C-alpha atoms as one frame of an Amber mdcrd trajectory, in Angstrom:
protein
   0.000   0.000   0.000   2.824   2.348   0.889   4.604   1.656  -2.402   1.353
   2.152  -4.307   0.759   5.550  -2.681   4.331   6.637  -3.423   3.949   5.771
  -7.109   0.585   7.517  -7.245   1.991  10.727  -5.757   5.013  10.578  -8.074
   2.775  10.192 -11.119   0.632  13.126  -9.993   3.753  15.240  -9.496   4.994
  14.486 -13.001   1.672  15.463 -14.548   1.348  18.558 -12.367   4.891  19.652
 -13.167   4.204  19.441 -16.902   0.908  21.304 -16.671   2.317  24.156 -14.586
   4.720  24.985 -17.369   1.998  24.657 -19.975   1.860  21.086 -21.249   4.916
  20.444 -23.434   7.491  23.239 -23.387  10.624  22.368 -21.374  12.094  24.557
 -18.647  15.272  26.551 -19.301  17.254  28.130 -16.470  19.968  29.747 -18.631
  17.568  31.016 -21.310  19.386  34.378 -21.441  22.256  32.686 -23.331  20.014
  30.516 -25.500  17.354  33.080 -26.335  16.592  31.981 -29.901  15.176  28.720
 -28.501  12.076  30.717 -27.514  12.391  33.866 -29.677  13.223  33.799 -33.426
  13.984  37.553 -33.395  17.267  36.747 -31.623  18.668  35.098 -34.776  21.670
  36.979 -36.162  22.013  39.265 -33.163  25.721  38.497 -32.667  28.565  39.847
 -34.808  29.414  36.473 -36.300  28.355  32.882 -36.680  26.938  32.025 -33.253
  25.626  28.776 -31.835  25.602  26.394 -28.963  24.482  23.206 -27.266  22.355
  22.808 -24.150  21.501  19.701 -22.136  19.032  19.634 -19.251  18.158  16.648
 -17.073  15.276  17.290 -14.687  14.312  15.352 -11.539  17.408  13.172 -11.727
  17.048   9.575 -10.585  13.382   9.105 -11.438  12.381   6.754 -14.238  11.051
   8.686 -17.215  12.284  12.050 -15.930  12.413  14.926 -18.460  15.552  15.308
 -20.575  16.117  18.091 -23.097  18.761  18.480 -25.812  19.090  21.751 -27.762
  21.294  22.820 -30.660  21.198  26.222 -32.350  23.228  28.187 -34.858  22.545
  31.629 -36.330  24.223  34.458 -38.218  23.538  37.994 -39.443  22.869  38.405
 -43.169  23.995  41.865 -44.164  23.140  44.883 -42.025  19.523  44.141 -41.114
  18.687  40.437 -41.455  19.520  37.287 -39.539  19.061  33.576 -40.206  19.203
  30.660 -37.813  18.602  26.940 -37.369  17.571  25.315 -34.102  16.770  21.756
 -33.058  15.261  20.560 -29.783  14.540  17.049 -28.501  12.556  16.685 -25.308
  11.536  13.424 -23.648   9.508  12.766 -20.499   7.916   9.429 -19.663   6.425
   7.920 -22.827   6.325  11.286 -24.611   9.014  12.360 -27.074   9.078  15.660
 -28.999  11.536  16.804 -31.651  11.421  20.263 -33.245  13.585  21.554 -36.102
  13.097  25.208 -37.053  14.480  27.911 -39.311  14.582  31.394 -37.772  14.517
  34.691 -39.690  14.914  38.172 -38.208  14.789  41.717 -39.521  16.331  44.525
 -37.451  15.382  48.206 -37.379  17.803  50.709 -35.867  15.594  52.963 -33.739
  18.506  55.058 -32.428  22.330  54.920 -32.502  22.293  52.545 -29.516  18.846
  50.966 -29.767  17.663  48.184 -32.094  14.344  46.424 -32.587  14.353  42.985
 -34.250  11.292  41.137 -35.547  11.447  37.394 -36.086   9.632  34.522 -37.757
  10.264  30.805 -37.498   9.005  27.830 -39.477   9.808  24.158 -39.120   8.639
  20.646 -38.392   7.608  18.961 -35.164   7.573  15.234 -34.464   5.505  14.067
 -31.491   5.804  10.433 -30.426   4.048   8.394 -27.739   5.766   5.191 -26.595
   2.751   3.371 -25.140   4.519   0.010 -25.391   6.978   1.090 -22.689   4.170
   1.475 -20.134   2.929  -1.104 -17.658  -0.856  -1.017 -18.141  -3.825  -2.687
 -16.478  -5.284  -3.924 -19.775  -2.358  -4.737 -22.101  -4.719  -5.859 -24.851
  -6.219  -2.387 -25.318  -5.918  -1.640 -29.080  -5.345   2.071 -28.387  -2.140
   1.135 -26.545  -0.930  -1.515 -28.980   0.864   0.949 -31.292   3.206   3.893
 -30.741   1.596   6.852 -32.555   3.772   9.482 -34.248   2.528  12.802 -35.614
   4.447  15.198 -37.889   3.217  18.754 -38.146   4.239  22.231 -39.256   5.615
  24.726 -36.752   5.498  28.494 -37.154   5.907  31.356 -34.705   6.785  35.011
 -34.205   8.869  37.178 -31.905  10.215  40.673 -31.230  13.424  41.696 -29.445
  14.281  45.247 -28.356  17.846  45.722 -27.122  20.733  48.063 -26.444  24.104
  47.501 -24.798  22.442  47.756 -21.381  19.054  46.033 -21.632  16.753  43.793
 -23.639  13.011  43.111 -23.781  11.580  40.219 -25.775   8.101  38.926 -26.621
   7.428  35.734 -28.552   5.100  32.868 -29.394   7.385  30.262 -31.024   4.581
  27.929 -32.125   1.158  29.124 -33.293   0.074  25.880 -35.000  -1.708  24.070
 -32.201  -4.448  21.605 -31.385  -5.751  19.741 -28.326  -4.884  16.302 -29.753
  -3.785  14.674 -32.996  -4.792  11.480 -34.774  -2.164   9.021 -36.004  -3.811
   6.111 -37.793  -6.131   4.466 -35.288  -4.418   6.073 -32.269  -4.182   9.496
 -30.728  -1.294  11.537 -29.383  -1.196  14.848 -27.558  -1.388  18.088 -29.507
   0.396  21.382 -28.874  -0.791  24.509 -27.139   0.341  28.101 -27.725   3.118
  29.271 -25.379   3.797  32.976 -24.825   7.167  34.194 -23.541   8.196  37.577
 -22.171  11.852  38.212 -21.285  13.785  41.189 -19.971  17.218  41.961 -18.581
  19.445  44.853 -17.610  23.174  45.404 -17.017  24.161  47.546 -14.017  27.786
  48.711 -13.818  29.128  47.984 -10.320  32.593  49.347 -10.852  35.225  48.719
 -13.487  35.216  44.912 -13.229  31.759  44.003 -11.938  28.339  44.014 -13.581
  25.020  43.010 -12.018  22.594  41.449 -14.492  19.008  40.817 -13.358  16.856
  38.767 -15.748  13.205  37.729 -15.788  11.158  35.398 -17.949   7.366  35.255
 -17.769   5.634  32.497 -19.689   2.110  31.250 -20.202   0.335  28.531 -22.119
  -3.327  28.510 -23.041  -5.225  26.864 -20.212  -2.373  27.181 -17.695  -1.482
  29.866 -15.122   1.276  32.407 -15.645   4.707  31.220 -14.503   7.970  33.100
 -14.094  11.661  32.791 -13.296  13.802  35.544 -11.775  17.589  35.608 -11.636
  20.383  37.934 -10.536  23.835  37.318 -12.020  27.145  38.951 -11.129  29.597
  39.148 -14.058  33.201  39.660 -12.953  36.225  40.770 -14.984  34.407  39.884
 -18.235  35.204  36.239 -17.407  33.259  34.639 -14.565  29.558  34.861 -13.843
  27.732  33.666 -10.707  23.981  33.813 -10.285  20.971  32.893  -8.184  17.448
  32.272  -9.470  13.932  31.453  -8.321  11.266  29.758 -10.446   7.852  30.599
  -9.023   6.315  27.698  -7.048   8.776  25.231  -8.570  12.472  25.580  -7.744
  15.445  27.742  -6.855  19.163  27.384  -7.437  22.393  28.778  -8.737  24.333
  29.051 -11.961  27.914  29.593 -13.016  29.427  30.291 -16.410  32.871  31.171
 -17.635  34.314  32.787 -20.755  36.982  30.333 -21.903  37.904  32.858 -24.589
  36.330  36.101 -25.788  34.011  33.984 -27.955  33.395  30.724 -26.054  31.225
  30.494 -22.940  30.441  27.402 -20.874  27.821  27.243 -18.136  26.151  25.068
 -15.532  22.967  25.516 -13.476  21.595  23.538 -10.553  17.869  23.599  -9.718
  16.621  22.577  -6.276  12.991  21.522  -6.477  10.464  23.063  -4.064   7.305
  21.499  -5.501   5.852  18.096  -4.568   8.633  16.418  -6.568  11.220  17.378
  -3.924  10.336  14.257  -1.921  11.405  11.987  -4.805  13.964  13.899  -6.859
  15.064  17.364  -5.734  17.849  17.836  -8.305  17.985  19.181 -11.854  21.158
  19.915 -13.860  21.661  22.075 -16.959  24.824  22.457 -19.049  25.546  24.616
 -22.086  28.360  25.775 -24.336  28.058  28.781 -26.651  30.417  30.106 -29.284
  30.783  33.006 -31.724  32.988  32.977 -34.814  33.363  36.777 -35.264  33.030
  38.624 -38.544  35.249  41.567 -39.372  32.405  43.876 -40.365  30.098  44.907
 -37.556  26.627  46.427 -37.475  26.015  49.702 -35.686  24.935  47.747 -32.603
  25.268  44.017 -31.970  24.370  42.093 -28.850  27.261  42.322 -26.345  28.595
  39.382 -24.351  26.281  40.286 -21.470  23.315  38.455 -23.028
């Protein structure tokens, strides 16, 4: 009975944790250095060929815990345009999602030190349900006898206002949604629209120190608003230490380091505060970013601060 209750609570926590964030979209703690994952307007914002890898493993130690892999690469095209490619694979329990998208941005110079970029993305999504991996009460149920897979078109929009000191972003990276999808004689979950708002500022704290608060607010249709707040201290243009709090979910710290002027590596640790803390309190996130600089530079490009 005790074991049964533990499994029941764990299952409820998994479902609740997914719904709080808005069904399918994965969490990101270090989103400020992987912004084009949620906002296509960020594509081409660096002075060079930029990209990176991110890996996140959530609720470590639990069977079927969420794992996310992200790859992105983007570049400016001339003075005003940017182009990017991003790929994301997310898996939790029997659910697997893979997205591959092209990002396009167009930048308007509002002032000598202020730019506004608009972005569009288009791509393909593959949603897969591995019912055969589940232990079910009625194994002969025909709805659970196959693993349905659905391919669908992705498209979204975004805007990104930035200077050397701050940024504000708004985006909806997927507008092609539905409550569920049919795959042959089976059904798999659909997608819901996710809205993201991001902002950050750089405060000079002396010659070698900069304080960088960041905030992300996100919402999915049918789910409450969620948010994550962080405060990072960037020292000597090399080392960054930060603390963050994800509303009603987790808190933790992050560290990243500039190996060179154009390569950054980072790690974040999340400590769960929700119901999942009794079963798996730990989440880890790693990333590496790079920029291959171009000689010619726009009037204003995104600095290393974000």
